[in-house]
KETORMI-305529 format. One record per residue (C-alpha): y, x, z. Coordinates in steps of 0.2 Angstrom, whole numbers, plus 5000, padded with zeros to 4 digits. Example, Ala and Ser with C-alpha at 12.3 -4.5 7.8 and 13.67 -1.06 7.14 Angstrom:
497850625039;499550685036;
This chain:
526852325410;527652195398;526652055389;527352005373;527051845364;527451845345;527151755329;526851865313;527151785296;526351855280;526451805262;525351915250;525451935231;523951825229;525051675233;523651575242;524851535256;525851575271;524851655285;525451625303;524751715317;525251685336;524651825347;524851905364;525052095366;525052205381;524852395384;523852435400;523052605395;523052565377;523752425366;522752265367;522952095358;522251925358;522451805344;522951635351;523251525336;523251545317;523551445301;523651465283;524851345275;524451335256;525951345244;526351185234;526151215215;528051215215;528251345228;526851455220;527751445203;529451485210;528851635220;527851695205;529351685193;530651755205;530551915196;531351825181;532851755190;534651805188;535451895203;536351735209;534751625208;533751755217;534951765231;534851575232;532951575233;533051715246;533951595258;533051435253;531351525256;532051585273;532351405278;530551365271;529851495282;530851435297;530351255295;528451295293;528551415308;529451275318;528151145313;526751275319;527651305336;527851115339;526051065333;525251205345;526451165359;526951355360;528051385375;527951575377;528751665362;529751825362;530051835343;529551805325;529051945314;529151905295;528552015281;529351895268;528751885250;528852035238;529852015222;530352185217;529552355223;530252505215;530252645228;530652775215;532352695213;532452675232;532252485233;531052355238;531452165240;530552045251;531351875250;531451755265;533151785274;532651815293;534351735298;533851575290;532151585300;533151615316;534351475313;532851355311;531851415325;533151475337;532051625341;532451815338;531751865321;531252035314;531152055296;531352175281;530052305287;529952405271;531752445265;532152585277;530552675273;530952675254;532752745258;531852885268;530852935252;529352835256;528352705246;528752565259;526852545260;525552535267;526252485284;524652415291;524052585297;525052585313;524152435318;522452515313;522852665323;523452575339;522452415339;520852465330;520652645335;518852615341;518352625322;518352775311;519252685298;519852505292;519352445275;520252295267;519452205253;520752105244;521352105226;521152295228;520152395241;521152505253;520752605268;521552695282;520752835293;521152985304;521153145294;521753315301;522553225316;523553105306;523252925299;523152925280;522952775269;522552745251;521852625238;520052645232;519752525218;520152355211;519052215219;519552035218;520852055205;519452085193;517951985201;519051825202;519651845184;517851845177;517251715190;518551605183;517751615166;516151545174;517151395182;517351465199;518851535209;517851685215;516051755216;515451655231;514251765242;514151885227;512951765219;513551795201;513351985204;511651965212;510951875196;511851975183;511252135175;512152305177;512752385161;512552565165;513652625150;515152525156;514752585174;514852765169;516452735160;517252655175;516752785187;517452925175;519252855176;520452985181;521152885195;519552905205;519653095203;521453105210;521753155229;522553035241;523752965244;523652855229;523952665225;523452545212;524252395203;523852255191;524552375177;523052495180;521852345178;522652285162;522752455154;521252545161;519952425167;519952265156;519752365139;518152435146;517452265150;517252195132;515652135123;514752085139;514451925148;515451875163;513951875174;513452055169;515252115170;515352045188;513652135192;514252295184;515952295192;515252255209;514152405208;515652505203;516652445218;515152485230;514952665223;516852705224;516952635242;515352725247;515952885240;517452885251;516352835266;515152985263;516553115258;517453075275;515753055285;516352895292;515152815305;515952645308;517152545297;518052385301;518052275286;519352135283;520052035269;519351895257;518052015250;517252025267;516451855263;515551935247;513951975256;513152055241;514552175239;514352225258;512452245255;512852365240;514052465250;512852475265;511352535254;512452675246;513152745263;512652785281;514152705287;514052555299;515052405292;515852305306;516252125301;517452045314;517751865317;518551755304;520251755313;520351945311;519651945293;520951825287;522451855298;522452045302;523952085291;524951945300;524352005317;524952185313;526652125307;526852035324;526352195332;527552295322;528852175329;528352225347;528552405343;530252375335;530852275351;530352435361;531152555348;529552645346;528752705329;528052575319;527952655302;526952815299;527552945286;525753005284;525352835276;526952795266;527552975261;529252955270;530153105277;529653055295;528952925307;530152795311;530552625319;530952495305;531452305304;533052215305;533252115322;534251955322;
């Protein structure tokens, strides 16, 4: 039996900061983990703007940013290691920050050169987990289902409530994953019109009135009739969702869209007869949304401690690093659509 100590680094499209998770993994009869230390390092306004606008850079400037951001990741990780007096550390696994993602053209780009992280921390680094899957005909996403299957198998499914809701579950003896609906990408936008960054505890939704005509139009969108696997992006929100949300107050839109989210998630739960579902992501703190999902389904929603809610993705990238070190499968073709299961990530 081998015990692994690893750091996982995750930077999401929301750009709220760099998530760092230091965890311990061991496989006795099944894989077990313990989260030892965590931290979210908010991006400065400068870094937020640079990452947000990276898509507009010339090839030369993007290559320079890739290296500079790699050194930034290395410096922040080294500060985390020093501050927490971390002595046991086998490697660092870094997701990087996505700039381009065009699997149909066989490429995806997560910047943050792993070699720069290694030069700064003097530790082995695993990075670029997505490119190999895209070259094999997959979407390069979602990658988290391998962790759902091996670390959280006691639940029928794992639901993430972020900018979008997505789920991974066992079906016909394989792990499948797909997006269900937009969530915070819409709710936060309209909360912003009311002077808040988000709908805290779902209070705006709780006090608003549901517009049933809009609700019916939302539920009738063709995306919801499509079979899995399927995924959503901001483009869908701009072209399909926002045009339906005109001529209504922000409070009522939030109430109506919260009802829509709950109905779509509950439908997936009921169609798949799920008994227990682990819920993570920022939307987990929206207690009203969870109440609405609960009342529309017979599924028990399991809300874990805040470390798992906030750092599950960083934890799973650390775990994917463990599997990479062991040359074991860490990407599931049933989730990404690639030609076969495989072991991904560049080790330096």
